C-alpha positions as YAML, in Angstrom:
chain: A
units: angstrom
residues:
- id: 1
  name: MET
  ca: [118.13, 95.45, 113.10]
- id: 2
  name: ALA
  ca: [115.55, 92.93, 111.92]
- id: 3
  name: MET
  ca: [116.66, 89.49, 109.97]
- id: 4
  name: ALA
  ca: [115.05, 88.49, 106.69]
- id: 5
  name: ARG
  ca: [114.86, 84.88, 105.61]
- id: 6
  name: GLY
  ca: [118.17, 83.42, 104.75]
- id: 7
  name: GLY
  ca: [119.78, 85.56, 107.22]
- id: 8
  name: ILE
  ca: [120.04, 88.59, 104.86]
- id: 9
  name: LYS
  ca: [119.90, 91.92, 106.99]
- id: 10
  name: SER
  ca: [116.83, 94.02, 106.15]
- id: 11
  name: LEU
  ca: [115.67, 97.57, 106.74]
- id: 12
  name: LYS
  ca: [112.18, 99.39, 106.39]
- id: 13
  name: TYR
  ca: [112.25, 102.12, 104.27]
- id: 14
  name: LYS
  ca: [114.53, 105.24, 106.06]
- id: 15
  name: ALA
  ca: [116.74, 108.10, 105.13]
- id: 16
  name: TYR
  ca: [120.22, 107.28, 104.66]
- id: 17
  name: ALA
  ca: [123.52, 108.95, 103.15]
- id: 18
  name: VAL
  ca: [125.17, 107.16, 100.10]
- id: 19
  name: GLY
  ca: [128.63, 106.59, 100.06]
- id: 20
  name: PRO
  ca: [130.69, 105.13, 97.72]
- id: 21
  name: ILE
  ca: [129.24, 102.82, 94.84]
- id: 22
  name: ARG
  ca: [131.32, 99.62, 94.14]
- id: 23
  name: CYS
  ca: [130.19, 97.42, 91.47]
- id: 24
  name: ARG
  ca: [128.99, 93.71, 91.80]
- id: 25
  name: GLY
  ca: [128.41, 92.97, 88.65]
- id: 26
  name: SER
  ca: [127.22, 93.48, 85.27]
- id: 27
  name: HIS
  ca: [123.95, 91.63, 84.78]
- id: 28
  name: ILE
  ca: [120.96, 91.41, 86.84]
- id: 29
  name: VAL
  ca: [120.60, 89.22, 89.99]
- id: 30
  name: SER
  ca: [119.76, 85.62, 89.24]
- id: 31
  name: GLY
  ca: [116.28, 84.87, 90.30]
- id: 32
  name: ALA
  ca: [115.01, 88.08, 88.78]
- id: 33
  name: VAL
  ca: [111.50, 88.05, 87.55]
- id: 34
  name: LEU
  ca: [112.78, 89.35, 83.73]
- id: 35
  name: PRO
  ca: [114.56, 87.31, 81.17]
- id: 36
  name: HIS
  ca: [118.07, 88.81, 79.96]
- id: 37
  name: THR
  ca: [117.54, 89.74, 76.53]
- id: 38
  name: LYS
  ca: [119.13, 92.53, 74.46]
- id: 39
  name: GLN
  ca: [115.82, 94.27, 74.46]
- id: 40
  name: CYS
  ca: [115.88, 94.82, 77.81]
- id: 41
  name: PHE
  ca: [119.11, 96.52, 77.60]
- id: 42
  name: PRO
  ca: [119.72, 99.36, 75.06]
- id: 43
  name: SER
  ca: [122.84, 100.75, 75.00]
- id: 44
  name: SER
  ca: [121.84, 104.22, 74.95]
- id: 45
  name: TYR
  ca: [120.15, 103.99, 78.37]
- id: 46
  name: PHE
  ca: [123.31, 102.84, 80.29]
- id: 47
  name: THR
  ca: [125.08, 105.56, 78.36]
- id: 48
  name: ALA
  ca: [122.82, 107.96, 80.46]
- id: 49
  name: MET
  ca: [122.94, 106.41, 83.47]
- id: 50
  name: LYS
  ca: [127.05, 106.29, 83.81]
- id: 51
  name: GLY
  ca: [128.85, 107.91, 85.91]
- id: 52
  name: CYS
  ca: [129.00, 107.07, 89.94]
- id: 53
  name: ILE
  ca: [128.23, 110.79, 90.85]
- id: 54
  name: PHE
  ca: [124.67, 110.82, 88.78]
- id: 55
  name: THR
  ca: [123.57, 107.33, 90.16]
- id: 56
  name: THR
  ca: [124.71, 108.65, 93.81]
- id: 57
  name: CYS
  ca: [122.45, 111.55, 92.88]
- id: 58
  name: VAL
  ca: [119.09, 109.55, 92.40]
- id: 59
  name: LEU
  ca: [119.79, 107.30, 94.89]
- id: 60
  name: THR
  ca: [120.12, 109.69, 97.82]
- id: 61
  name: ILE
  ca: [117.26, 111.72, 96.28]
- id: 62
  name: CYS
  ca: [114.93, 108.38, 96.23]
- id: 63
  name: LEU
  ca: [116.15, 106.95, 99.81]
- id: 64
  name: LEU
  ca: [115.98, 110.73, 101.18]
- id: 65
  name: CYS
  ca: [112.57, 111.48, 99.89]
- id: 66
  name: GLY
  ca: [110.44, 109.90, 102.74]
- id: 67
  name: VAL
  ca: [107.41, 108.49, 100.73]
- id: 68
  name: ALA
  ca: [106.02, 105.71, 99.52]
- id: 69
  name: TYR
  ca: [105.49, 104.53, 96.18]
- id: 70
  name: ALA
  ca: [102.25, 102.61, 94.70]
- id: 71
  name: GLN
  ca: [103.78, 102.02, 91.09]
- id: 72
  name: SER
  ca: [107.32, 102.50, 90.32]
- id: 73
  name: PRO
  ca: [109.80, 103.20, 92.81]
- id: 74
  name: LEU
  ca: [112.00, 105.18, 91.04]
- id: 75
  name: ALA
  ca: [111.84, 108.30, 89.06]
- id: 76
  name: ILE
  ca: [111.24, 107.90, 84.99]
- id: 77
  name: VAL
  ca: [111.63, 109.64, 81.67]
- id: 78
  name: PRO
  ca: [108.19, 110.96, 80.73]
- id: 79
  name: TYR
  ca: [106.66, 108.41, 77.73]
- id: 80
  name: ALA
  ca: [107.24, 109.47, 74.20]
- id: 81
  name: PHE
  ca: [104.57, 108.46, 71.59]
- id: 82
  name: GLU
  ca: [104.42, 107.82, 67.90]
- id: 83
  name: ASN
  ca: [102.22, 106.79, 65.20]
- id: 84
  name: ILE
  ca: [98.58, 108.04, 65.40]
- id: 85
  name: LEU
  ca: [95.96, 105.15, 66.20]
- id: 86
  name: ASP
  ca: [92.83, 107.45, 66.57]
- id: 87
  name: THR
  ca: [91.59, 110.95, 66.88]
- id: 88
  name: VAL
  ca: [90.86, 111.82, 70.24]
- id: 89
  name: ALA
  ca: [86.90, 113.02, 70.65]
- id: 90
  name: PHE
  ca: [87.11, 113.72, 74.39]
- id: 91
  name: ARG
  ca: [89.53, 114.39, 76.70]
- id: 92
  name: VAL
  ca: [89.02, 113.89, 80.45]
- id: 93
  name: GLY
  ca: [91.39, 114.85, 83.10]
- id: 94
  name: TYR
  ca: [91.01, 112.71, 86.62]
- id: 95
  name: ARG
  ca: [92.61, 113.41, 89.65]
- id: 96
  name: LEU
  ca: [93.82, 110.29, 91.74]
- id: 97
  name: THR
  ca: [93.98, 110.14, 95.59]
- id: 98
  name: TYR
  ca: [95.79, 107.44, 96.72]
- id: 99
  name: ALA
  ca: [97.05, 105.74, 100.14]
- id: 100
  name: PRO
  ca: [100.45, 104.73, 99.47]
- id: 101
  name: ASP
  ca: [101.35, 103.42, 102.64]
- id: 102
  name: THR
  ca: [98.25, 101.41, 104.30]
- id: 103
  name: SER
  ca: [100.27, 101.55, 107.69]
- id: 104
  name: ARG
  ca: [99.30, 105.83, 107.34]
- id: 105
  name: ALA
  ca: [96.30, 105.73, 105.83]
- id: 106
  name: ASN
  ca: [95.67, 109.28, 106.54]
- id: 107
  name: HIS
  ca: [98.22, 110.40, 104.70]
- id: 108
  name: THR
  ca: [97.25, 110.62, 101.01]
- id: 109
  name: LYS
  ca: [98.55, 111.75, 97.39]
- id: 110
  name: THR
  ca: [97.28, 113.41, 94.70]
- id: 111
  name: GLN
  ca: [98.09, 112.69, 90.75]
- id: 112
  name: GLU
  ca: [96.73, 114.27, 87.65]
- id: 113
  name: LEU
  ca: [95.55, 112.15, 85.18]
- id: 114
  name: GLU
  ca: [93.85, 111.79, 81.71]
- id: 115
  name: LEU
  ca: [91.53, 109.83, 79.61]
- id: 116
  name: LEU
  ca: [91.67, 110.09, 75.61]
- id: 117
  name: LEU
  ca: [88.55, 108.75, 74.17]
- id: 118
  name: GLY
  ca: [88.80, 108.28, 70.45]
- id: 119
  name: LYS
  ca: [86.29, 106.37, 68.10]
- id: 120
  name: ARG
  ca: [87.80, 102.88, 68.42]
- id: 121
  name: TYR
  ca: [90.75, 103.33, 70.82]
- id: 122
  name: GLU
  ca: [91.49, 104.94, 74.15]
- id: 123
  name: GLN
  ca: [94.15, 105.85, 76.48]
- id: 124
  name: PHE
  ca: [94.63, 106.28, 80.35]
- id: 125
  name: ARG
  ca: [98.12, 108.05, 81.38]
- id: 126
  name: VAL
  ca: [99.60, 110.82, 83.24]
- id: 127
  name: ASN
  ca: [98.40, 114.27, 82.71]
- id: 128
  name: THR
  ca: [101.84, 115.89, 81.31]
- id: 129
  name: GLU
  ca: [100.25, 119.18, 79.66]
- id: 130
  name: GLY
  ca: [102.17, 121.53, 82.34]
- id: 131
  name: TYR
  ca: [105.03, 119.26, 82.22]
- id: 132
  name: ASP
  ca: [105.40, 119.42, 78.49]
- id: 133
  name: ASN
  ca: [104.66, 123.02, 78.31]
- id: 134
  name: ALA
  ca: [107.70, 123.62, 80.70]
- id: 135
  name: TYR
  ca: [110.61, 122.02, 78.77]
- id: 136
  name: SER
  ca: [111.93, 122.22, 75.66]
- id: 137
  name: THR
  ca: [111.67, 119.63, 72.33]
- id: 138
  name: PRO
  ca: [112.12, 116.51, 72.85]
- id: 139
  name: LYS
  ca: [109.49, 116.70, 75.45]
- id: 140
  name: GLY
  ca: [111.18, 116.02, 79.08]
- id: 141
  name: SER
  ca: [114.43, 115.68, 77.82]
- id: 142
  name: GLY
  ca: [116.97, 115.47, 80.34]
- id: 143
  name: THR
  ca: [114.18, 115.26, 83.40]
- id: 144
  name: HIS
  ca: [112.49, 112.59, 85.04]
- id: 145
  name: ILE
  ca: [108.93, 112.71, 86.68]
- id: 146
  name: SER
  ca: [108.25, 110.29, 89.99]
- id: 147
  name: GLY
  ca: [107.09, 106.89, 88.79]
- id: 148
  name: GLU
  ca: [104.64, 106.99, 91.87]
- id: 149
  name: GLY
  ca: [100.81, 106.08, 91.28]
- id: 150
  name: LEU
  ca: [99.86, 105.50, 87.94]
- id: 151
  name: ALA
  ca: [102.31, 107.66, 86.60]
- id: 152
  name: ALA
  ca: [104.72, 104.74, 85.32]
- id: 153
  name: SER
  ca: [101.86, 103.28, 83.18]
- id: 154
  name: VAL
  ca: [100.16, 103.57, 80.17]
- id: 155
  name: PHE
  ca: [97.05, 101.79, 79.23]
- id: 156
  name: ILE
  ca: [95.80, 101.26, 75.83]
- id: 157
  name: LEU
  ca: [92.00, 99.87, 75.18]
- id: 158
  name: ASP
  ca: [91.32, 98.69, 71.71]
- id: 159
  name: ARG
  ca: [87.19, 98.81, 71.85]
- id: 160
  name: ARG
  ca: [86.84, 96.87, 68.75]
- id: 161
  name: LEU
  ca: [89.14, 93.81, 69.71]
- id: 162
  name: GLY
  ca: [88.10, 93.95, 73.33]
- id: 163
  name: GLN
  ca: [92.17, 94.20, 74.47]
- id: 164
  name: ARG
  ca: [94.01, 96.05, 77.09]
- id: 165
  name: GLN
  ca: [97.82, 96.76, 76.28]
- id: 166
  name: ALA
  ca: [99.69, 98.39, 79.11]
- id: 167
  name: PHE
  ca: [103.04, 99.85, 79.31]
- id: 168
  name: ILE
  ca: [105.04, 100.01, 82.72]
- id: 169
  name: LYS
  ca: [108.22, 102.01, 83.31]
- id: 170
  name: GLY
  ca: [110.69, 101.90, 86.54]
- id: 171
  name: ILE
  ca: [110.90, 98.28, 87.30]
- id: 172
  name: ALA
  ca: [113.25, 97.03, 84.02]
- id: 173
  name: PRO
  ca: [115.79, 98.68, 82.50]
- id: 174
  name: SER
  ca: [113.09, 98.54, 79.24]
- id: 175
  name: VAL
  ca: [109.62, 99.25, 79.63]
- id: 176
  name: LEU
  ca: [107.53, 96.37, 80.58]
- id: 177
  name: SER
  ca: [104.17, 95.14, 78.81]
- id: 178
  name: TYR
  ca: [101.17, 93.24, 78.88]
- id: 179
  name: VAL
  ca: [98.13, 92.73, 76.84]
- id: 180
  name: GLU
  ca: [94.67, 91.36, 78.35]
- id: 181
  name: THR
  ca: [91.38, 90.74, 77.51]
- id: 182
  name: ALA
  ca: [89.64, 93.94, 78.50]
- id: 183
  name: THR
  ca: [87.28, 92.07, 80.74]
- id: 184
  name: GLN
  ca: [84.64, 94.68, 82.49]
- id: 185
  name: PRO
  ca: [83.92, 95.23, 86.24]
- id: 186
  name: ARG
  ca: [79.94, 93.64, 86.72]
- id: 187
  name: TRP
  ca: [78.20, 96.85, 88.05]
- id: 188
  name: GLU
  ca: [75.09, 96.74, 90.20]
- id: 189
  name: MET
  ca: [72.93, 99.92, 89.74]
- id: 190
  name: ARG
  ca: [71.68, 101.76, 92.41]
- id: 191
  name: VAL
  ca: [69.05, 104.68, 92.02]
- id: 192
  name: ASP
  ca: [71.39, 107.46, 93.67]
- id: 193
  name: THR
  ca: [72.18, 110.72, 91.99]
- id: 194
  name: GLN
  ca: [74.16, 113.55, 92.45]
- id: 195
  name: ASN
  ca: [75.58, 116.21, 89.91]
- id: 196
  name: ILE
  ca: [79.21, 116.26, 89.45]
- id: 197
  name: LEU
  ca: [80.69, 118.95, 87.03]
- id: 198
  name: GLY
  ca: [77.28, 119.96, 85.91]
- id: 199
  name: TYR
  ca: [76.04, 116.56, 84.84]
- id: 200
  name: THR
  ca: [73.71, 114.24, 86.65]
- id: 201
  name: CYS
  ca: [75.00, 111.04, 87.62]
- id: 202
  name: GLN
  ca: [73.90, 107.43, 88.72]
- id: 203
  name: LYS
  ca: [75.06, 105.30, 91.08]
- id: 204
  name: ALA
  ca: [76.89, 101.84, 90.69]
- id: 205
  name: VAL
  ca: [78.88, 99.52, 93.09]
- id: 206
  name: THR
  ca: [80.68, 96.67, 91.54]
- id: 207
  name: GLN
  ca: [84.10, 94.27, 93.34]
- id: 208
  name: TYR
  ca: [86.82, 94.73, 91.05]
- id: 209
  name: LEU
  ca: [90.62, 93.18, 90.99]
- id: 210
  name: GLY
  ca: [90.57, 92.59, 94.78]
- id: 211
  name: ARG
  ca: [88.35, 95.78, 95.66]
- id: 212
  name: TYR
  ca: [85.16, 96.83, 96.17]
- id: 213
  name: TYR
  ca: [84.29, 100.30, 94.07]
- id: 214
  name: THR
  ca: [81.88, 102.89, 94.22]
- id: 215
  name: ALA
  ca: [81.45, 105.04, 90.95]
- id: 216
  name: TRP
  ca: [78.90, 107.67, 89.74]
- id: 217
  name: PHE
  ca: [78.54, 108.22, 86.20]
- id: 218
  name: THR
  ca: [76.68, 110.08, 83.47]
- id: 219
  name: SER
  ca: [74.34, 108.89, 80.85]
- id: 220
  name: GLU
  ca: [74.71, 112.12, 79.52]
- id: 221
  name: ILE
  ca: [78.29, 111.25, 77.90]
- id: 222
  name: PRO
  ca: [77.04, 107.83, 76.65]
- id: 223
  name: VAL
  ca: [80.61, 106.09, 76.46]
- id: 224
  name: ALA
  ca: [81.21, 102.73, 78.58]
- id: 225
  name: SER
  ca: [84.44, 104.11, 79.61]
- id: 226
  name: GLY
  ca: [86.28, 105.86, 83.23]
- id: 227
  name: PRO
  ca: [89.31, 105.87, 84.57]
- id: 228
  name: TRP
  ca: [92.12, 103.08, 84.87]
- id: 229
  name: LYS
  ca: [90.58, 100.01, 84.05]
- id: 230
  name: LEU
  ca: [87.11, 101.02, 85.21]
- id: 231
  name: GLY
  ca: [84.31, 101.06, 82.68]
- id: 232
  name: GLY
  ca: [81.54, 99.15, 81.30]
- id: 233
  name: LEU
  ca: [78.62, 101.37, 82.71]
- id: 234
  name: PRO
  ca: [75.91, 103.14, 80.26]
- id: 235
  name: GLY
  ca: [77.99, 106.48, 80.65]
- id: 236
  name: LEU
  ca: [81.13, 108.08, 81.49]
- id: 237
  name: ILE
  ca: [82.53, 107.56, 85.14]
- id: 238
  name: LEU
  ca: [83.26, 110.69, 86.75]
- id: 239
  name: LYS
  ca: [84.45, 109.63, 90.08]
- id: 240
  name: VAL
  ca: [85.04, 106.54, 91.34]
- id: 241
  name: TRP
  ca: [86.57, 105.52, 95.12]
- id: 242
  name: ASP
  ca: [87.20, 101.73, 96.74]
- id: 243
  name: SER
  ca: [85.86, 101.03, 100.23]
- id: 244
  name: LYS
  ca: [89.12, 101.40, 101.88]
- id: 245
  name: HIS
  ca: [89.14, 104.61, 100.02]
- id: 246
  name: GLU
  ca: [92.78, 103.97, 99.52]
- id: 247
  name: TYR
  ca: [92.13, 105.10, 95.60]
- id: 248
  name: GLN
  ca: [89.57, 107.82, 94.40]
- id: 249
  name: PHE
  ca: [89.21, 108.91, 91.32]
- id: 250
  name: GLU
  ca: [87.44, 112.31, 90.11]
- id: 251
  name: ALA
  ca: [86.67, 114.23, 87.04]
- id: 252
  name: THR
  ca: [88.43, 117.87, 87.03]
- id: 253
  name: PHE
  ca: [87.78, 118.69, 83.02]
- id: 254
  name: ILE
  ca: [86.05, 117.26, 80.09]
- id: 255
  name: GLU
  ca: [87.21, 118.64, 76.91]
- id: 256
  name: ASN
  ca: [85.15, 118.19, 73.40]
- id: 257
  name: LYS
  ca: [88.05, 117.93, 70.50]
- id: 258
  name: PRO
  ca: [90.66, 118.86, 72.89]
- id: 259
  name: LYS
  ca: [93.50, 121.13, 71.31]
- id: 260
  name: TYR
  ca: [96.20, 119.25, 73.58]
- id: 261
  name: SER
  ca: [96.72, 115.46, 73.17]
- id: 262
  name: PRO
  ca: [94.85, 115.79, 70.04]
- id: 263
  name: MET
  ca: [95.46, 112.35, 68.73]
- id: 264
  name: ILE
  ca: [95.77, 108.56, 70.69]
- id: 265
  name: LYS
  ca: [99.23, 107.60, 70.08]
- id: 266
  name: PHE
  ca: [101.18, 104.00, 70.62]
- id: 267
  name: ILE
  ca: [104.28, 103.94, 72.82]
- id: 268
  name: LYS
  ca: [107.47, 105.14, 71.16]
- id: 269
  name: GLY
  ca: [110.56, 102.79, 71.66]
- id: 270
  name: ARG
  ca: [111.48, 99.21, 72.86]
- id: 271
  name: TYR
  ca: [109.57, 97.53, 75.52]
- id: 272
  name: VAL
  ca: [109.45, 94.04, 76.70]
- id: 273
  name: THR
  ca: [106.14, 91.94, 76.67]
- id: 274
  name: THR
  ca: [105.55, 89.29, 79.69]
- id: 275
  name: SER
  ca: [101.93, 88.79, 81.75]
- id: 276
  name: ARG
  ca: [100.47, 91.28, 83.68]
- id: 277
  name: GLU
  ca: [100.94, 88.35, 87.03]
- id: 278
  name: ARG
  ca: [104.90, 88.49, 85.80]
- id: 279
  name: VAL
  ca: [104.68, 92.59, 86.47]
- id: 280
  name: ASN
  ca: [102.84, 92.37, 89.23]
- id: 281
  name: GLU
  ca: [105.19, 89.96, 90.83]
- id: 282
  name: ALA
  ca: [108.28, 92.60, 89.70]
- id: 283
  name: LEU
  ca: [106.48, 95.07, 91.79]
- id: 284
  name: VAL
  ca: [106.22, 93.20, 94.87]
- id: 285
  name: ARG
  ca: [109.74, 91.86, 94.72]
- id: 286
  name: ILE
  ca: [111.11, 95.68, 94.06]
- id: 287
  name: HIS
  ca: [109.29, 97.56, 96.85]
- id: 288
  name: ARG
  ca: [110.79, 94.34, 99.15]
- id: 289
  name: ASP
  ca: [114.00, 95.28, 97.31]
- id: 290
  name: LEU
  ca: [114.69, 98.84, 96.60]
- id: 291
  name: LEU
  ca: [118.65, 97.99, 95.91]
- id: 292
  name: GLN
  ca: [117.15, 95.46, 93.21]
- id: 293
  name: ALA
  ca: [115.58, 98.00, 90.97]
- id: 294
  name: TYR
  ca: [118.88, 99.96, 90.85]
- id: 295
  name: GLU
  ca: [120.55, 96.75, 90.40]
- id: 296
  name: MET
  ca: [118.41, 95.48, 87.41]
- id: 297
  name: ILE
  ca: [118.67, 99.13, 85.91]
- id: 298
  name: LEU
  ca: [122.14, 99.90, 86.47]
- id: 299
  name: GLY
  ca: [123.74, 96.69, 86.15]
- id: 300
  name: PHE
  ca: [125.24, 96.81, 89.61]
- id: 301
  name: ARG
  ca: [123.96, 97.04, 93.23]
- id: 302
  name: PRO
  ca: [124.53, 100.09, 95.32]
- id: 303
  name: GLN
  ca: [125.42, 100.41, 98.73]
- id: 304
  name: VAL
  ca: [124.18, 102.44, 101.30]
- id: 305
  name: VAL
  ca: [126.37, 104.35, 103.77]
- id: 306
  name: GLY
  ca: [125.29, 104.15, 107.71]
- id: 307
  name: THR
  ca: [123.74, 100.77, 107.30]
- id: 308
  name: GLU
  ca: [124.94, 97.22, 107.13]
- id: 309
  name: ALA
  ca: [121.84, 96.28, 105.30]
- id: 310
  name: SER
  ca: [121.93, 94.62, 102.28]
- id: 311
  name: VAL
  ca: [117.74, 94.75, 101.47]
- id: 312
  name: ILE
  ca: [115.68, 98.42, 101.58]
- id: 313
  name: SER
  ca: [112.01, 97.95, 101.62]
- id: 314
  name: VAL
  ca: [109.81, 100.67, 100.84]
- id: 315
  name: PRO
  ca: [105.67, 100.26, 101.33]
- id: 316
  name: TYR
  ca: [103.33, 99.23, 98.79]
- id: 317
  name: ASN
  ca: [99.89, 99.37, 98.29]
- id: 318
  name: PRO
  ca: [98.93, 98.32, 94.70]
- id: 319
  name: ILE
  ca: [95.63, 99.40, 93.16]
- id: 320
  name: GLU
  ca: [95.35, 95.53, 91.65]
- id: 321
  name: GLN
  ca: [95.28, 93.34, 94.83]
- id: 322
  name: GLU
  ca: [94.59, 90.08, 92.80]
...
């Protein structure tokens, strides 16, 4: 069995049975990225997480599922929204195809996401239409969705101020948030064209946040937007992928004044503001030590039956490489 620095026993992501959970303290481990504040620990969260049986089941599912993660290594409760920011003029569905583990490049997963475009604001998030229709109000009550891919994130862009606010679940007791200047990629235009969803699209390329992207945009929808943080072209991006084919977004539908998600709303509930760099550092740290993620949320570090390892790591291939 491999030895990590400092003599800590570690193992790569693997299926193990979960035995008795033993408490090793009620606080976040020292050296954790996030501050220990009241905002981080709403009492209702711990009430919902009580019980060794529930903890054992959640950890068992996560350890036995046998897949890698690109954002949060945990299941999350779907976001709730309140306070209208804007009316949606266009709703665009995107299918994200991504490779969560670089050592298994041929193994890809998909995720359905959506871009909501208003007069001033735009929001990019997981498409929960089918999920919401399957559960009663409050939407998603008592259920969870996987935090992999970009499902754990919501991005709200204020085009007037040129600022983007991101929200991330599943790596701390509270939702994390950061605000950044919405710097657009510097695109190089190409003469190539193709048809996507009935729209004539033009090709463009760029290097952005550590990846080299090829995009197809249509000037027939003259909004400088696209999936995730990609935008800045003279038309809506309908398809884009990186040079390693580890992340690809492709539009699946475009709706004008949609009946579902007709409003752009703000995140409901508490969140802790930090920086993009600290969020990315936290994500790297937690994927290196999955049990730390549970310790941060539950207040104690679970033990896994069948191994003496104190660290369990999972593959991590973030969309942001810098």
